[in-house]
N, C-alpha and C positions, 0 to 999 in steps of 0.2 A: 423180367419175363420171358416164355421165351418168345419166339416171333410164329407160329404156327401156333392156327387155334386150340382149344382147352376141349376133349373131347367128353360131350357130357348124355348120355343116356335121361332120357326123361319115359315114364314109366306108370302110366294111369290107364282106366278100362274104360275113359270118357273119354269122346275123339275132340269133345271140344277145345274140352283143354290138352290134349297133347295137340290140336292145330295152335291155336293160338297161346300159350307158353311157348312151342318152338318156331314160332315168328320170331316172339317177344329175345330169344337167347340167338336163336340166327343173328336182330340186327344187334344183339352184344358184339357181335364179333364169333362166338361160339360154335364148333359143330356139333351138330346135337341128330341123335339118330331116336329115335323112339322105341320105345316094344308096348304093343296094349292090352300086356295082363301078364300079372308075376310069375307065367313059364314061362312067354316068352321071353322076359326079361330075362331069366335062368339061362333060357338054352343061347343069347344072346352073348352074354357074359361069357360062357365059358369056351366058346369058339374064339369072342375075343380077349381074352384074357391079358388086361396091362396094357388096353387100348383106352377105358377109358377113364378119365380122371376125377369125375363127378359125376354121383346118381344121384336124381331128384325121383320120387317113384311115393305115387301114393300109398297109404295104408290098408287099403279098406277094398280090396280084390277079391279072384278065384279063391281059385284051391289055393293058388302061392298068391301069399299075401305081401304087402312093406316090406314083413322082420323075416323074411325066405328071400325078396334079397338083398336086405340087408347085411344077410345071413351070409347067404352067397355072394356080395361082390369081394366084400372081408375078408372071407376066405381066400380068396383066387389073388385078389391085388388088396393090400395090409391098406399104402396108398390110397388109395382112392375112397371121397367123398363120396356120407352118400348123406341127401336130404332127404327126410320123413314131411313126403307135403297132408296135411291129414283135417276130417272138419272140426270141430267143434264138440258132439262130443265124443272125441274118438281123444282128447286131448291125454285121459291118462295114456291111450298104449302109444302114445308119441313119447313121455318119458320113459316110458322101459321101454321103448325102444332107441332113445339113448342110452341107457342103459345098457347097450347091448352093443355100441357102438358106434349108433347112427353122432353126425360131428353133428346137425342143427334140425329143426322143425317147424311147419309153418303150418300155417290154417288159411284153410285152407277158404276161397281164392286166391286172398290175400293181393297187397299193390301191385306193380308192375315194379315201380318203385325200389319197395323193398323187397323184392323178388333180389333184382340183380343189386341188391347194396348185398343183401345175407351171400349171392351166388357169391362174389368176387369179394366178401373174406374168408368162404369157402376159401374159393381157388387162391389165396391166398394161404394160409391153414399147411393146403397142399404141395403149398412150392416149400414152406418150413422144413414141412416130413419130409418130399427129398432132401434135402439138402441135410436135414439131421440123419439120416439115414449115410450117405456115403460120409460124413465127418464120421460118426459115430462105425465104420471103414476103415477110416483112414488114422487115426488114435479118436478114444472115448477121451471128451472130457467134458464134469460133472454140468447140466445148465447153472446153475444157483451158485456152486462153484469154482466154479473153475480148475476143480484137482485135475489130474493126467490119470489113466489107472493105467499102469504100468504092469501087462501082463508076458514079461519077457518072463520063461525061465517054467512060465504057467498054462495051464488050459487059456483057450481061449475064454475072459469074461471071469477070472478068478482072478484076478492080479491085485496088488493091492494098490491105493491110490494116494498117489501122491500131490507135490504144489508145479509147479507148470516154469519156476525155477529151479527145486531139483530134479526135476526133471529134464532138459535141458542142459545141466552141469552132471548129472549122469552118462546119459545117452548121447551126448554132442563135444561135452567139454566147453561148454558156451556159458561163458558168465552171464552171467542175465541180469542188471542192474536193476531196480525201480528206482520208478519217473512219474509222475502226475502229466496231465496231458493237461492240453493250456483249461478245456473248461474244469477242469479238477481242482484248478491251480487255485483258476480263482475262487471257489467253494471256500479249499480249505483254509484262502489268506482272509473272507470272509467270518470265518467260522474264528480265525485266531484272533482277527480284527477284534472284535466281539468279544471272545473270553477273554 
């Protein structure tokens, strides 16, 4: 994780929630900005594009609700994580928000421990998304099968997928050998001995 604090934008039209959760998050080491309406959150996001790592927003507010804040966040900075805070009766709306790209939702008021846990999980996802973005720009590797997309001679993203071994052999003339790490070796030996 990085040394500087993560930047969180907390959005709620209830001043007690803004003050309470802000103090809680700052005590955890986060840099917290607040907005008391969806409109002011959208304005803040537009002026500080890319500066916010996580938006925690109330769902039901005035003219611009949590969905509007979510959409603006994702349009301006797709890697930004968004958590929707919602009352019990608004659960179906929170699920709809997940379908629109929200990364998590939490019922209000919620416990500080649960909120802290969920925020840490979102920050971990944020870091992973950033790393994946960096890796995609360097060398596109499938997360599941580990094959590499070879875009040589084609439009970016249009290349064919080949094995790591084939890629290294064709591109760098490095011969890749297959072997087992110690953990996998032990697993294979256990299978062999059982069979």
